[in-house]
N, C-alpha and C positions, 0 to 999 in steps of 0.2 A: 502412601503421605507423603512424597514428595512430586508426585503426580497432581494431589488436592489443590497442590500450594500453588504449583504452578497455574491450573485454571483459572485459580481465584484469582492471580496477578493479570495474569493474559488481559480477567473482565476489567482490570482496574487499569487498566492502559489502555482505552476505550480511542479508536480514531477519529478522526474529525469527520465531520459530513462531508467535504468535498473530497477527500480520500477516498470514499463508499461511490464515487461516482464512477468509477471503474468496472464498467462490466464487458465481460466475455464473451461472444454470442458463437456456439458455433457452426461453422459454416453448412452441414452436415444435416445441423439440428437445432436451428437458431431461437426455438421455445425453450432447449435447454440451457437457457441461458447463466452467468452466472458471477461472483461478483468474487476476484479469486487472491481482495486486498488482504484479509488476515493470512494470505499463504505467504503472500510477496514478505511484507512486514514480518512473519516469522523466519523467513529463510535467511532475511538479512541480519537477524537480530542474532538469528544461532552465527553467522556466520563471521559475525563481529565475534560473538561470545569464541570461536575458536581463532582468531587472527589475536584479538585482544582481553581475552578472556574478562571480570567487569562481572557486574549484577545484572541479571537476568530483564529486571523493571528496566534498567536505565538502557539498556542493546536496544529491548524492544521500546521504549520513547526515540531513540538516536534511531531505530530503523523507521517508523513512524515518519520522523521528520523529515529523511531521507528519498522513502518517497512520494511525501509530501509535495517535496521541491522536482520531483522526480514527473509528477502530474502535472504541478505549475507550470515546467516547462514546458510540457506536450502540448497544455492549451494553450501559454501562449502563442504557441508556434504553428498551432489549428485557427486561432484568432489572429496571426496577423496574416495567415493563407486568405482567408475569408476576406479579410479587409484589402488585400491586392485584388481577389475579383470583385468586388464591389468599385474600386476604380477601374476596372476597364469599360 
């Protein structure tokens, strides 16, 4: 029963569209690209639970927010790098 409840809670804590832009393309076989977003968010949520306890849904929401912040930082850095090349 706890697994079923956990799966339902995972579905209810959906990630945003911006978070799903994270794609990993293996060097050896780019055709096997995958989106590790859910795995990363789950890992962060598990670590939050381990260190701080708390509610699974809230930890997952917090984890999604941290992941979104990491992606926005990555996007901001990439945009700054592209803008620097355009100034040349």
